[in-house]
C-alpha positions in Angstrom: -124.4 147.0 -17.5 -126.4 148.4 -14.6 -127.6 144.9 -13.7 -124.0 143.7 -13.4 -123.1 146.5 -10.9 -126.3 145.8 -9.0 -125.5 142.1 -8.9 -121.9 142.8 -7.7 -123.3 145.0 -5.0 -125.5 142.2 -3.8 -122.6 139.8 -3.8 -120.6 142.3 -1.6 -123.5 142.6 0.8 -123.8 138.8 1.0 -120.1 138.6 1.7 -120.3 141.2 4.4 -123.3 139.3 5.9 -121.4 136.0 5.9 -118.4 137.7 7.5 -120.7 138.9 10.2 -122.1 135.5 10.7 -118.6 134.0 11.0 -117.7 136.6 13.6 -120.7 135.9 15.7 -120.0 132.1 15.3 -116.4 132.6 16.4 -117.5 134.6 19.5 -120.0 132.0 20.5 -117.5 129.2 20.1 -115.1 131.2 22.3 -117.8 131.7 25.0 -118.6 128.0 24.8 -114.9 127.1 25.3 -114.6 129.4 28.3 -117.8 127.9 29.8 -116.5 124.4 29.2 -113.3 125.3 31.0 -115.4 126.3 33.9 -117.4 123.1 33.8 -114.1 121.1 33.7 -112.8 122.9 36.8 -116.0 122.2 38.7 -116.0 118.5 37.6 -112.3 118.2 38.7 -113.1 119.8 42.1 -116.1 117.4 42.4 -113.9 114.5 41.6 -111.3 115.5 44.2 -114.0 116.1 46.8 -115.4 112.6 46.1 -112.0 111.0 46.3 -111.1 112.8 49.6 -114.4 111.7 51.1 -114.0 108.1 50.0 -110.4 107.9 51.2 -111.3 109.2 54.6 -114.4 106.9 55.1 -114.0 103.7 57.1 -112.4 101.4 56.1 -109.8 104.0 55.2 -108.2 103.7 51.8 -110.9 101.6 50.2 -113.5 102.8 47.9 -116.2 100.3 48.7 -119.6 100.7 46.9 -118.8 104.1 45.4 -116.1 102.9 43.0 -118.5 103.2 40.1 -119.4 106.7 41.1 -115.7 107.6 41.1 -115.3 106.0 37.6 -118.3 108.0 36.5 -116.8 111.3 37.8 -113.5 110.5 36.0 -115.4 109.9 32.8 -117.3 113.1 33.3 -114.0 115.0 33.2 -112.9 113.1 30.2 -116.1 113.8 28.3 -115.8 117.5 29.2 -112.2 117.6 27.9 -113.3 115.9 24.7 -116.1 118.5 24.2 -113.5 121.3 24.8 -111.3 119.6 22.2 -114.2 119.6 19.8 -114.8 123.3 20.3 -111.1 124.1 20.1 -110.8 122.1 16.8 -113.8 124.0 15.5 -112.2 127.4 16.4 -108.9 126.4 14.7 -110.2 124.8 11.5 -113.9 126.1 11.3 -114.9 122.5 10.7 -116.7 120.1 13.0 -114.6 117.0 13.3 -117.0 114.1 13.2 -114.3 111.7 14.5 -114.0 113.7 17.7 -117.8 113.8 18.1 -118.1 110.1 17.7 -115.2 109.4 20.2 -116.9 111.8 22.7 -120.2 109.9 22.2 -118.5 106.6 22.7 -117.0 107.8 26.0 -120.4 109.0 27.1 -122.0 105.7 26.3 -119.2 103.9 28.0 -119.7 106.0 31.1 -123.4 105.1 31.1 -122.6 101.4 30.9 -120.0 101.6 33.6 -122.3 103.3 36.1 -125.3 101.3 35.1 -127.4 99.8 37.8 -128.4 96.4 36.4 -131.1 95.9 39.0 -133.0 99.0 37.8 -132.3 98.7 34.0 -134.7 97.2 31.6 -133.8 94.8 28.9 -134.9 97.4 26.3 -132.5 99.9 27.7 -129.7 97.4 27.5 -130.6 96.7 23.9 -130.6 100.5 23.2 -127.2 100.9 24.7 -125.8 98.0 22.7 -127.3 99.4 19.5 -125.7 102.8 20.3 -122.3 101.2 21.0 -122.5 99.2 17.7 -123.6 102.2 15.6 -120.9 104.5 17.1 -118.2 101.8 16.7 -119.1 101.1 13.1 -119.2 104.9 12.4 -115.8 105.3 14.0 -114.4 102.4 12.0 -115.7 103.8 8.7 -114.3 107.3 9.4 -110.9 105.9 10.5 -110.8 103.7 7.4 -111.7 106.6 5.1 -108.9 108.7 6.7 -106.4 105.9 6.3 -107.4 105.5 2.6 -106.9 109.3 2.0 -103.5 109.2 3.6 -102.2 106.5 1.4 
């Protein structure tokens, strides 16, 4: 009977340990979300600064060569928002949502493609980006299909 009480004591210690780990994990996720909010504010301020500079440059009202830089800045904000959504979803459900991670990755790869300088990009890099888009798209399709199957 002593072995049973000893075993139950160990289970209790393990439960307390896991509760401590969950608390630390929760505090880190909260810190990350606050840090990401700071990053989002800085990215938005950078985007506004970039837009003001471009709108006040001759010829006024035209973006000229920097249109892709502006698109990249917009997508930076969207990527940061998606990462914040990932952290928030984790805090709410304590589960990493793979679908959100894949969508965030797709946005990041799309950003890379949009701002790509074709004169400086090698063919191998283009093949790598194409493979990344294909792999992420197939992954997203599989996950969406599995969600649709579970809902019906």
